[in-house]
C-alpha positions in Angstrom: 98.8 141.9 54.0 99.0 140.4 57.5 96.7 138.2 59.6 93.9 140.2 60.8 90.4 139.9 62.0 88.1 138.7 58.9 90.9 137.6 56.7 90.9 134.1 55.3 94.1 132.5 56.1 96.0 129.5 54.8 98.7 127.7 56.7 100.9 124.6 57.3 101.5 123.5 60.7 103.2 120.7 62.5 101.7 120.2 66.3 103.7 118.4 68.8 103.0 117.4 72.4 106.8 117.7 73.3 109.7 119.0 71.2 110.0 115.8 69.6 106.8 113.9 69.2 104.8 115.0 66.1 101.1 114.6 66.7 99.6 115.8 63.5 101.1 117.7 60.5 99.7 119.0 57.2 103.0 119.9 55.8 103.2 118.9 52.1 99.3 118.3 52.3 96.3 120.4 52.0 96.7 123.6 54.1 94.4 124.5 56.9 92.4 127.4 55.9 90.3 129.4 58.6 88.8 132.9 59.2 90.8 135.1 61.6 88.7 136.0 64.5 85.9 133.6 64.0 87.1 131.2 66.6 87.5 128.4 64.0 91.0 127.4 65.8 92.3 127.4 69.2 92.5 130.9 70.9 96.1 130.6 71.6 96.9 129.7 68.1 94.9 132.3 66.6 96.3 135.0 69.1 99.8 134.1 67.8 99.2 134.3 64.3 97.8 137.9 64.4 100.0 140.3 62.5 102.0 137.6 60.6 102.6 138.0 57.1 102.7 135.4 54.0 105.8 133.3 54.1 106.4 133.9 57.7 107.0 131.1 60.0 106.8 130.8 64.0 107.2 128.4 66.8 104.2 128.9 69.2 103.7 127.3 72.4 100.0 127.0 73.6 99.1 126.4 77.3 95.9 124.4 78.1 93.9 127.3 79.0 94.3 128.6 75.6 93.9 125.5 73.8 91.3 122.9 75.0 91.2 123.7 78.7 92.4 121.5 81.7 91.2 118.3 82.3 87.7 118.6 83.9 87.2 115.8 86.5 83.3 116.2 86.1 83.6 115.1 82.5 84.3 111.7 83.8 81.1 109.2 83.7 80.9 105.7 85.2 78.3 103.9 83.3 76.9 100.3 83.2 78.9 98.0 81.2 75.9 96.7 79.4 75.5 100.2 77.8 78.9 99.7 76.1 79.4 97.4 73.0 81.3 94.5 74.2 84.4 95.2 71.6 84.5 98.8 73.1 85.0 97.5 76.6 88.8 98.2 76.6 90.8 101.0 77.9 91.7 103.6 75.2 88.5 102.6 73.0 86.9 105.9 71.6 83.0 105.9 71.4 80.5 108.1 69.8 77.3 109.2 71.4 74.9 112.0 71.0 74.6 114.4 74.1 71.3 115.6 75.5 71.8 119.0 73.5 72.0 117.0 70.2 75.5 117.4 69.8 78.1 114.5 69.1 80.6 113.5 71.8 83.3 111.2 71.5 84.2 109.8 75.0 87.3 107.5 75.5 87.1 104.4 77.8 89.7 105.0 80.8 89.0 102.2 82.8 86.9 98.9 83.0 85.5 97.5 86.0 83.5 94.5 86.9 80.1 96.0 86.3 81.0 99.5 84.9 83.0 101.2 82.6 84.6 104.9 83.0 84.4 107.0 80.5 86.2 110.4 79.9 84.3 113.3 77.9 87.3 115.6 78.1 89.0 116.6 74.7 91.9 114.2 74.3 94.1 117.4 74.3 92.6 119.0 77.5 95.4 119.7 79.9 98.2 119.3 77.2 100.8 121.9 76.3 100.7 122.3 72.5 103.7 123.1 70.4 103.0 124.4 66.9 105.4 125.2 64.1 103.4 127.3 61.5 104.0 129.0 58.2 101.4 131.4 56.8 101.0 130.2 53.3 98.3 132.7 52.0 96.0 135.5 53.2 93.0 136.8 51.4 90.7 139.7 52.2 87.5 139.0 53.9 84.6 141.1 55.5 86.1 142.9 58.5 84.3 141.9 61.8 81.6 144.1 63.0 81.7 145.1 66.8 79.0 143.2 68.6 
């Protein structure tokens, strides 16, 4: 059995931003489980996993367009300082806010000015090339995806 649309896939991975710096890894821990073709993982990784078999390993490089996109300058917002909790008024602070659509957002503080704070609503990995080392641990049958 190989990774194909509708299959439930378990894998281990290590994510790096360069060939050296490990950003995240689940090796030796709970596997990542997802359904192929459902958009539950980034498109570039999902595409690279297609056709792999249990026990197979691969190094995958995913460009920003197939991951979290390019940095969008329009996702930067300057807000009044009094709208930000005092302990979060520092560069790098991660905030939590509910958007107008009701979805949670997690902007980062990128600049603190005299009267305002600049927030970045881009995904933290936007604009980054991602390097994955993946190993398929298990594949289980699932319902085949119907054409839309």
